[in-house]
C-alpha positions in Angstrom: 49.9 31.8 15.6 48.4 29.1 13.4 46.4 29.7 10.2 43.4 28.3 12.1 43.6 31.3 14.5 43.4 33.9 11.8 41.0 32.3 9.3 37.2 32.8 9.7 35.2 29.8 10.7 34.0 27.7 7.8 30.6 28.6 6.5 28.0 25.8 6.1 28.1 24.6 2.5 25.4 25.8 0.1 22.5 23.3 0.0 22.0 21.5 -3.3 18.8 22.0 -5.3 17.4 18.5 -5.7 15.0 18.1 -8.7 12.5 15.4 -9.4 12.4 13.4 -12.7 9.7 11.0 -13.8 11.0 10.7 -17.4 13.9 11.7 -19.6 12.6 15.2 -20.6 12.1 16.1 -17.0 15.6 14.9 -16.2 17.0 17.1 -19.0 14.9 20.0 -17.8 16.5 19.7 -14.4 20.0 19.8 -15.8 19.1 22.7 -18.1 17.8 24.7 -15.2 21.0 24.1 -13.2 19.9 21.5 -10.6 22.7 20.2 -8.4 21.1 16.8 -8.2 18.2 14.8 -9.6 16.3 12.0 -8.0 14.2 9.4 -9.8 12.8 5.9 -9.6 13.2 2.6 -11.4 10.5 0.4 -12.8 10.4 -1.5 -9.5 10.7 -0.7 -5.8 9.8 3.0 -6.3 7.3 4.9 -4.1 6.0 6.7 -7.3 5.0 3.7 -9.4 2.5 5.9 -11.3 5.5 7.9 -12.8 7.0 6.6 -16.0 10.3 5.8 -14.3 13.5 4.5 -15.8 15.2 1.4 -17.1 18.9 0.7 -16.3 20.2 1.3 -19.8 18.5 4.6 -20.2 19.5 5.6 -16.6 23.2 4.9 -17.2 23.3 7.4 -20.0 21.4 10.0 -18.1 23.7 9.5 -15.1 26.8 9.9 -17.2 25.4 13.1 -18.6 24.6 14.4 -15.1 28.1 13.6 -13.9 29.6 15.4 -16.8 27.7 18.5 -15.5 28.9 17.9 -11.9 25.3 17.0 -11.0 24.5 14.0 -8.8 21.8 11.3 -9.3 19.9 9.6 -6.6 17.7 6.6 -7.2 14.6 6.0 -5.1 14.1 2.4 -4.0 11.9 3.5 -1.2 9.2 0.9 -1.0 8.2 -1.6 1.6 9.8 -5.0 0.6 7.7 -8.1 0.9 9.0 -11.4 2.2 9.7 -12.9 -1.2 11.4 -9.8 -2.7 14.7 -9.5 -0.9 16.7 -11.4 -3.5 15.1 -9.3 -6.4 15.9 -6.1 -4.6 19.5 -7.2 -3.9 20.0 -8.2 -7.6 18.6 -4.9 -8.8 20.9 -2.9 -6.5 23.9 -4.9 -7.6 23.1 -4.2 -11.3 22.5 -0.5 -10.4 25.9 -0.3 -8.7 27.7 -1.8 -11.7 25.8 -0.3 -14.6 24.5 3.1 -13.5 26.8 4.1 -10.5 24.4 6.6 -9.0 25.5 8.8 -6.1 22.8 7.7 -3.6 19.9 5.4 -2.9 16.7 6.7 -1.3 15.3 3.9 0.9 12.4 3.3 3.3 12.9 -0.3 4.3 15.6 -1.2 6.9 16.3 -4.2 4.7 18.0 -1.9 2.1 20.6 -0.8 4.6 21.8 -4.4 4.6 21.0 -5.5 1.0 22.6 -2.4 -0.6 26.0 -2.9 1.1 25.9 -6.6 0.4 25.3 -5.8 -3.3 28.4 -3.6 -3.5 26.7 -0.3 -3.6 29.2 2.4 -2.5 27.1 5.5 -2.8 25.1 7.2 -0.1 22.1 5.6 1.7 19.4 8.2 2.2 16.5 7.4 4.6 13.2 8.5 3.0 10.5 10.5 4.8 8.6 7.2 4.7 11.2 5.9 7.2 9.7 8.5 9.7 12.8 10.2 11.2 10.8 12.9 13.0 12.9 13.8 16.1 16.6 14.2 17.1 17.2 10.8 18.6 16.2 9.2 15.3 19.1 10.9 13.6 21.6 9.4 16.0 20.1 5.9 15.5 20.1 6.3 11.7 23.8 7.3 11.7 24.6 4.3 13.9 22.9 2.0 11.3 25.0 3.4 8.5 22.7 5.9 6.9 24.4 8.9 5.1 21.3 11.2 4.9 17.9 11.6 6.6 15.0 13.2 4.7 13.0 15.3 7.1 9.2 15.2 7.3 7.2 18.0 5.7 5.3 18.8 9.0 8.3 20.5 10.7 8.5 24.2 11.5 11.7 26.2 10.8 12.5 26.1 14.5 12.2 22.3 14.5 14.3 21.9 11.4 16.9 24.1 13.0 16.8 21.9 16.1 17.2 18.8 14.0 20.2 20.3 12.3 21.8 21.2 15.6 21.3 17.7 17.0 22.4 15.9 13.8 25.6 13.9 14.2 28.7 14.5 12.0 28.7 12.3 9.0 24.9 12.5 8.5 23.3 15.0 6.1 19.8 16.3 6.2 17.4 16.9 3.3 14.4 19.1 3.5 11.4 19.5 1.2 10.9 23.1 0.0 8.2 22.7 -2.7 5.6 20.3 -4.0 2.6 18.2 -3.0 1.7 17.6 0.6 0.1 14.5 2.0 -2.5 14.9 4.8 -1.1 12.0 6.7 2.5 11.6 8.0 4.8 9.8 5.6 5.2 6.1 6.6 2.1 6.4 8.8 -0.6 6.3 6.1 -2.5 3.0 5.4 -5.6 4.6 4.0 -5.3 3.5 0.4 -4.0 0.1 1.5 -6.8 -0.6 4.0 -9.3 0.2 1.2 -7.9 -2.4 -1.1 -4.2 -3.2 -1.1 -2.9 -0.2 -3.1 -0.4 1.0 -0.5 1.4 4.3 -0.2 4.3 2.4 1.3 4.5 0.5 -2.0 4.1 3.5 -4.3 0.5 2.6 -5.2 -1.6 5.2 -3.3 -4.9 6.1 -4.9 -5.1 9.2 -2.8 -8.3 8.7 -0.8 -7.4 12.0 1.0 -8.2 14.0 -2.1 -11.9 12.8 -2.2 -15.0 14.6 -1.1 -16.4 13.4 2.3 -19.7 14.2 4.0 -20.5 14.6 7.6 -23.8 15.2 9.4 -27.3 15.9 8.2 -29.6 13.9 6.0 -26.8 12.4 3.9 -26.1 9.9 6.7 -29.6 9.3 8.0 -30.3 6.4 5.7 -27.0 4.8 6.7 -27.9 5.0 10.4 -31.4 3.6 9.8 -29.9 0.7 7.9 -27.4 0.1 10.7 -30.1 0.3 13.3 -32.2 -2.3 11.4 -29.2 -4.5 11.0 -28.5 -4.2 14.7 -32.1 -5.3 15.5 -31.7 -8.3 13.2 -28.4 -9.2 14.8 -29.9 -8.9 18.3 -32.8 -11.2 17.3 -30.4 -13.7 15.8 -28.1 -13.5 18.9 -31.1 -14.1 21.2 -32.1 -17.2 19.2 -28.6 -18.6 19.4 -28.3 -17.8 23.1 -31.6 -19.7 23.8 -30.2 -22.6 21.7 -27.0 -22.6 23.9 -28.8 -22.1 27.2 -26.7 -24.8 28.9 -23.4 -23.4 27.7 -21.7 -20.2 26.5 -23.4 -17.9 24.1 -22.5 -18.7 20.5 -21.8 -15.1 20.0 -18.1 -14.3 20.7 -17.3 -10.9 22.1 -14.4 -9.4 20.3 -11.6 -7.7 22.3 -12.4 -4.4 20.6 -16.0 -4.6 21.9 -15.1 -4.4 25.6 -16.5 -1.6 27.7 -19.6 -1.4 25.4 -17.5 0.2 22.8 -19.2 -1.5 19.9 -22.8 -2.6 19.1 -24.2 0.5 20.6 -27.4 1.8 19.1 -26.4 4.2 16.3 -27.1 7.9 16.9 -27.5 10.0 13.8 -25.1 12.9 13.6 -26.6 16.3 14.4 -26.5 19.5 12.4 -26.8 20.1 8.7 -24.6 18.2 6.2 -21.1 19.4 5.6 -19.2 18.2 2.6 -15.8 19.0 1.2 -12.3 17.8 0.5 -11.5 17.9 4.2 -8.1 16.2 3.8 -6.9 17.4 0.4 -3.8 19.5 1.0 -2.5 22.5 -0.9 1.1 22.3 -2.1 4.0 23.2 0.0 5.7 26.3 -1.3 8.3 28.0 0.9 9.5 30.3 -1.9 11.0 33.4 -0.2 11.0 31.7 3.2 13.5 29.2 1.9 16.3 31.6 2.7 15.7 31.0 6.4 17.1 27.4 5.8 20.5 28.8 4.8 23.1 28.2 7.4 21.3 25.3 9.3 23.9 22.8 10.2 24.0 19.6 8.2 21.1 20.7 5.9 22.7 19.7 2.6 19.7 19.5 0.2 16.6 21.5 -0.7 14.2 19.0 -2.2 11.5 19.6 -4.8 8.6 17.1 -4.9 7.1 16.1 -8.3 8.3 12.9 -10.0 4.9 12.7 -11.8 5.3 16.3 -13.1 6.5 17.3 -16.6 9.6 19.2 -17.7 7.8 22.6 -17.6 7.2 22.2 -13.8 10.7 20.9 -13.2 12.5 23.7 -15.2 10.5 26.5 -13.6 10.7 25.4 -10.0 14.4 24.6 -10.2 15.1 28.0 -11.8 13.1 29.8 -9.1 14.8 28.1 -6.1 18.2 28.6 -7.6 17.5 32.3 -7.7 16.1 32.2 -4.1 19.2 30.4 -2.8 21.9 32.3 -4.8 20.4 35.7 -4.5 18.6 35.6 -1.1 19.2 39.2 -0.4 18.1 40.6 -3.8 14.5 41.8 -3.8 14.3 41.8 -7.6 15.4 38.2 -7.7 12.8 37.2 -5.1 10.0 38.9 -7.1 11.1 37.2 -10.3 11.3 33.8 -8.5 7.8 34.2 -7.2 6.5 35.0 -10.7 8.3 31.9 -12.1 6.7 29.7 -9.4 3.3 31.1 -10.3 3.7 29.6 -13.7 4.9 26.1 -12.6 1.4 24.4 -12.8 1.3 23.1 -9.3 -1.6 23.4 -6.8 -2.2 26.7 -4.9 0.7 27.0 -2.3 0.8 26.8 1.5 3.5 27.2 4.1 2.0 24.2 5.9 3.5 24.3 9.5 6.8 26.0 8.5 6.0 29.2 10.4 5.5 28.2 14.1 3.5 31.3 14.9 1.1 30.5 12.0 0.1 26.9 12.8 -2.2 26.7 9.8 -4.0 23.6 8.4 -3.0 23.4 4.7 -6.4 22.4 3.5 -9.3 24.4 2.0 -12.3 22.0 2.0 -14.4 24.4 -0.1 -11.5 25.6 -2.3 -9.4 24.4 -5.1 -6.7 21.8 -4.3 -6.3 20.3 -7.8 -3.0 20.3 -9.5 -2.5 22.6 -12.4 -3.4 26.2 -13.4 -7.1 27.0 -13.7 -7.6 27.6 -17.4 -11.4 28.3 -17.2 -14.7 26.6 -16.8 -16.8 24.6 -19.2 -19.7 26.1 -21.1 -22.4 23.8 -22.4 -23.7 25.1 -25.7 -27.4 24.7 -26.9 -26.2 22.0 -29.4 -24.5 20.1 -26.6 -20.9 21.1 -27.4 -18.5 21.6 -24.5 -16.7 24.9 -24.9 -13.7 26.4 -23.0 -12.8 30.0 -23.3 -9.3 30.0 -21.6 -8.1 32.7 -19.2 -4.7 32.6 -21.0 -3.2 31.4 -24.3 -3.1 27.7 -24.9 -0.4 26.1 -27.0 -0.1 23.0 -29.0 1.0 20.0 -26.8 -0.5 21.6 -23.7 -2.2 19.0 -21.6 -5.6 19.7 -19.9 -7.5 18.0 -17.1 -11.3 18.2 -17.0 -12.5 18.3 -13.4 -11.0 16.6 -10.4 -9.8 13.0 -10.3 -12.7 11.5 -8.2 -15.4 13.0 -10.4 -17.1 10.7 -12.9 -16.4 13.0 -15.8 -12.7 13.4 -15.0 -10.6 13.2 -18.2 -7.3 14.5 -19.6 -6.7 15.6 -23.2 -4.0 17.3 -25.3 -4.4 20.7 -27.0 -3.8 20.3 -30.7 -3.8 24.0 -31.8 -3.1 27.4 -30.5 -6.0 29.0 -28.7 -5.8 32.7 -27.8 -6.9 34.0 -24.5 -10.7 34.1 -24.4 -10.8 32.2 -27.7 -12.9 29.1 -28.1 -11.8 25.5 -27.7 -14.3 22.7 -28.3 -13.6 19.8 -25.8 -14.2 16.4 -27.4 -14.9 13.8 -24.7 -16.5 10.3 -24.6 -20.2 10.5 -24.1 -20.0 8.8 -20.7 -17.5 11.5 -19.6 -19.8 14.5 -20.2 -19.2 17.1 -17.5 -21.7 19.6 -16.3 -21.5 23.4 -17.0 -19.1 25.1 -14.7 -16.7 22.2 -14.4 -13.1 23.6 -14.0 -10.5 22.8 -16.6 -6.8 22.9 -15.5 -3.6 23.2 -17.5 -1.4 20.4 -16.0 1.5 20.3 -18.4 3.0 22.5 -21.0 5.7 21.8 -23.7 6.3 25.3 -24.8 8.5 25.7 -27.9 11.1 27.8 -26.0 11.7 25.0 -23.5 11.7 22.2 -26.0 14.2 24.2 -28.0 16.4 24.6 -24.9 16.3 20.9 -24.3 17.4 19.9 -27.8 21.1 20.2 -27.3 20.8 18.2 -24.0 18.9 15.5 -25.9 21.6 15.4 -28.6 24.3 15.0 -25.9 22.3 12.2 -24.3 21.8 10.3 -27.6 25.6 10.6 -28.3 26.4 8.7 -25.1 26.9 4.9 -25.5 25.4 3.8 -22.2 26.4 0.7 -20.4 25.1 -2.8 -19.9 25.7 -5.3 -17.2 25.4 -9.1 -16.9 22.7 -10.7 -14.9 23.5 -11.1 -11.2 23.4 -14.7 -10.2 24.4 -14.3 -6.5 21.9 -14.0 -3.7 22.0 -12.0 -0.4 23.0 -13.5 2.9 19.8 -13.7 4.9 19.7 -14.1 8.7 19.0 -17.5 10.2 15.3 -17.9 11.2 14.2 -18.6 14.8 11.0 -20.1 16.2 8.6 -17.9 18.1 7.7 -18.9 21.7 4.1 -18.3 22.7 3.4 -15.2 24.8 0.3 -13.8 26.4 -1.9 -11.7 24.2 -1.8 -8.0 24.7 -4.9 -5.9 25.2 -3.8 -2.4 24.1 -5.8 0.4 25.7 -5.9 4.2 25.3 -7.6 4.8 28.7 -6.2 4.0 32.1 -7.4 0.8 33.6 -9.3 0.6 36.9 -9.3 -1.9 39.7 -9.0 -5.5 38.6 -8.3 -4.4 35.1 -4.7 -3.5 36.2 -4.0 -7.2 36.8 -4.7 -8.3 33.3 -6.4 -11.5 32.6 -5.5 -15.1 32.1 -3.0 -15.3 29.2 -3.4 -11.6 28.7 -1.0 -8.7 29.3 -2.3 -5.2 29.8 -0.8 -2.7 27.3 -1.1 1.1 27.4 -0.2 3.8 24.9 2.5 5.8 26.7 1.4 9.3 27.4 1.8 11.9 30.2 -1.5 10.7 31.7 -0.9 6.9 31.4 2.6 7.3 32.8 1.2 8.5 36.1 -0.1 4.9 36.8 0.9 3.4 40.2 4.5 2.3 40.4 3.3 -1.1 41.6 1.3 -1.5 38.3 3.9 -0.1 35.9 6.1 -3.3 35.7 3.0 -5.3 34.8 2.2 -3.2 31.8 3.5 -3.4 28.2 4.2 0.3 27.3 3.5 1.2 23.6 5.4 4.2 22.4 3.7 6.6 19.9 3.9 5.9 16.2 5.0 9.5 15.5 7.2 11.6 17.8 7.9 15.3 17.1 11.0 17.2 18.2 9.4 19.1 21.1 7.9 15.8 22.4 11.2 13.9 22.6 12.5 15.2 26.0 9.1 14.5 27.7 9.0 10.9 26.3 12.5 10.3 27.4 11.7 11.4 31.0 8.6 9.2 31.1 10.6 6.1 29.9 13.4 6.8 32.4 11.0 7.0 35.3 9.1 3.9 34.3 12.3 2.0 33.8 13.5 3.1 37.3 10.2 1.8 38.7 10.8 -1.6 37.1 8.9 -1.4 33.8 10.7 -3.6 31.3 8.0 -4.4 28.6 8.1 -1.7 25.9 6.9 -1.7 22.3 8.7 0.8 20.0 6.7 2.0 17.0 9.7 3.3 15.1 13.1 1.6 15.0 14.7 4.9 16.1 12.9 4.7 19.5 15.5 2.1 20.5 17.7 5.0 21.5 15.6 5.8 24.5 16.7 2.6 26.2 20.1 1.5 27.6 22.7 0.5 25.0 23.2 -2.8 26.9 19.8 -4.2 27.8 19.5 -6.2 31.0 18.3 -9.8 30.8 14.9 -8.9 32.0 14.3 -6.3 29.3 11.6 -7.1 26.8 11.8 -4.6 23.9 9.6 -5.3 20.9 9.4 -3.6 17.5 5.8 -2.5 17.0 3.6 -2.8 14.0 4.2 0.8 12.9 7.9 -0.2 12.3 6.5 -1.7 9.1 8.7 -4.8 9.3 7.8 -7.1 6.4 10.9 -9.1 5.4 13.8 -11.1 6.9 16.6 -8.6 6.3 14.7 -5.8 8.0 13.9 -8.1 10.9 17.7 -8.9 11.0 18.5 -5.2 11.4 16.0 -5.0 14.3 17.5 -8.0 15.9 20.9 -6.4 15.7 19.5 -3.3 17.4 18.5 -5.5 20.4 14.8 -6.1 19.9 13.5 -9.3 21.4 10.7 -9.7 18.9 8.6 -7.8 16.4 5.0 -7.2 15.3 4.9 -7.5 11.5 3.2 -5.0 9.3 -0.5 -5.7 9.2 -0.5 -4.6 5.5 0.8 -7.9 4.3 -1.6 -10.3 2.5 -2.2 -13.9 3.7 0.5 -15.6 1.6 3.2 -13.2 2.8 2.1 -13.2 6.4 2.2 -17.0 6.6 5.6 -17.2 4.9 7.4 -14.6 7.1 7.8 -16.6 10.4 9.8 -19.3 8.6 12.3 -16.6 7.5 12.4 -14.4 10.5 15.4 -14.1 12.9 13.1 -12.7 15.5 10.0 -14.1 17.2 6.9 -12.5 15.5 3.6 -11.2 16.6 0.5 -9.8 14.8 -2.3 -7.2 15.3 -5.2 -9.5 15.5 -8.2 -7.2 16.1 -9.2 -3.7 16.9 -9.4 -0.3 15.2 -6.2 0.0 13.2 -5.8 3.7 12.1 -5.8 4.4 8.4 -3.5 7.4 9.0 -2.0 9.9 11.4 -1.7 13.6 10.7 -0.2 16.6 12.3 -2.3 19.1 10.2 -5.5 19.3 12.3 -9.1 19.3 11.0 -10.9 21.9 9.0 -14.6 21.5 8.2 -15.0 18.0 9.7 -15.6 17.3 13.4 -13.6 14.9 15.5 -15.5 12.0 17.1 -18.3 12.0 14.6 -18.6 9.6 11.6 -18.0 10.9 8.1 -18.6 9.2 4.8 -16.8 8.7 1.5 -18.4 9.0 -1.9 -18.8 5.2 -1.9 -20.6 5.1 1.5 -17.5 4.0 3.5 -17.6 5.4 7.1 -14.6 6.8 8.9 -14.0 8.9 12.0 -11.2 11.0 13.5 -9.9 11.5 17.0 -7.2 13.8 18.4 -4.4 12.4 20.6 -1.9 15.0 21.7 -0.9 17.1 18.6 -1.9 14.4 16.1 -5.1 13.4 14.4 -5.8 9.7 14.1 -8.1 8.6 11.3 -10.0 5.4 11.7 -12.2 3.2 9.4 -15.7 2.5 10.5 -15.0 -1.2 10.5 -12.3 -2.7 12.8 -9.5 -5.0 11.8 -10.7 -8.6 12.7 -8.4 -11.6 12.0 -9.7 -13.6 15.0 -10.8 -16.4 12.7 -7.3 -16.6 11.3 -5.6 -17.0 14.6 -5.1 -20.8 14.3 -3.6 -20.4 10.8 -1.2 -17.7 12.0 -0.2 -19.7 15.1 0.5 -22.7 12.9 2.7 -20.5 10.6 4.8 -19.6 13.6 3.4 -16.4 15.2 3.9 -16.4 18.9 2.0 -13.4 20.2 -0.9 -11.1 19.3 -2.3 -7.8 20.2 -5.9 -6.6 20.4 -6.3 -2.8 20.0 -9.1 -1.4 22.2 -10.3 2.0 20.9 -13.7 3.1 21.8 -15.4 4.4 18.6 -17.9 7.3 18.6 -21.3 6.4 20.0 -23.0 7.2 16.7 -20.8 4.8 14.6 -23.0 2.5 12.6 -22.5 -1.2 12.9 -19.9 -2.4 10.5 -21.2 -4.3 7.5 -17.7 -4.9 6.0 -15.2 -7.5 7.1 -12.0 -6.1 8.6 -9.5 -8.4 7.0 -7.2 -5.6 5.7 -5.3 -7.3 2.8 -5.6 -10.9 4.1 -7.8 -12.1 1.1 -6.4 -9.6 -1.4 -2.9 -8.6 -2.3 -0.4 -5.9 -1.3 0.3 -4.5 -4.8 
């Protein structure tokens, strides 16, 4: 009898507690609290560019200190890489590998899978939530591309996380968020901030439009609709004049592809009902607390991740301490109660389970409630002499940091506390005159540097300062880039959500019919299926995978060969060896934006790629000359600013809603996801000649019928064409 016959089966290893750090004090707080690993960002290529972040010299000393404590360090280089940035990213990774020697890189862009290994990086490559690995097949594809870890989305339930763990291939670890801020939109599928002006979440520059107050219905939108109606009459008169002037030829007014079926230029219809306003999309924090124990024992789940690289050491120390207790003493009721008390002092937002409990499919928003970060310290009183007074609900300490109001309010401000203020004592708030808040404005404690914690960090700081650190020479080499190819012209695609009828199934001259693949669209006639370009969904959840695979298998059997994958991982739904007649394209939601990423897609078997529409003019025009794949572009139509799995509270689908600045949006549900759209469509039709001259060979027009009451757009839909992707 062998020892294998008598020994018990090996238990899954205990998951690491992975702490965030945006600065050195937070890093030291993580180590002091016993974190197993710390993740952080550099000054460049980090998806939290608002955090202080680290330089290489400082980071090398911090990493040495962590390694002395048997803790690991992961560096986030998880931004979208623009066409001209590949060499800079390569050089930075090369210096990181020589000077810092971290244990892992957190990456979003496929380019980093290639560039990091070329640069000599030997640590783990971890695919970020921004890479959108949301279903089991994605894990197999990630492993095949050389990834060592996949970071799961925050929208999964415990059952779905368990399913992902059971499907995970050997050699790939999983990482799961257990605490911290939630985005309303799915990571890697949010363009809201970017569409509003180039500050992209994929580049770490998000301005959080989801946290703002929006209005829907009632008198608030009446003026907007009246203006739109007047503009429509003026446009109609102008069009009539132009038509009369061109009576012997075509009308001067060109109908855009997204205007077919009467979808646009309808008479605006004001929304009914009284006005609703609120922070409809501002999420509570994720806080699994005592439920985290249900994650123990899930195969391949190697890491419990805490969000918060913009938080201070107080937050990091408390949250790490609490989850260590919940992991190490999962069966101890006293430890659980203590951990919950500690989390209550961590200065985050109010907590939510999000979708973690499948039987409680709650939406983690409270449109009329408090979703601001920090602990509510009290509300402002305005004294007769004009002074702003706060009587705090708890003791305030020197070096505490307060926030007045919420970020999108005109009087929003932050300020330090300079003296101790007892509970219910008086603190006069001194703010600039233009920032004067009204009575009742909430005040939040957002950071605390209590003496006990600062004292506990002193020996750690002394050890850090005693370390010599390392330097490295500049890297003169450059990465090997794939050879570019020329794009061959293809027919334009007209992408529809609704099934075509009659002659519409034949497409038009120089036009290919495209359909979003869904259970309904897949029922199309088998004689029509081969003539359609089938677009796979931008987000796929675990329980949807089997159904999508069956639809693709049936369409493939019926002769369909034109498919557009909107995540690289969807390549796994097709034969490993593609036949000559296969036409598999990488869709725009793959966020391809540089030559190395396109090289990875080419190696996976894609015949071409739609580039990310986020790019600005200069980058868009430069990319075809570098690309190893033929390239296409989204030329017109309603491009979604975000996709969400969290549902809607307080705002109605298919009705316009308005931002504080008067920008109009609307929402629509497809399957289990909410698609958020701007009130003005993307329209690069006038740029077509320029794009074709640069080397783009094919284009798509997205047809999405907007709500009947949507006002006529008074804003150009150029995305970032005339601006910059910061």
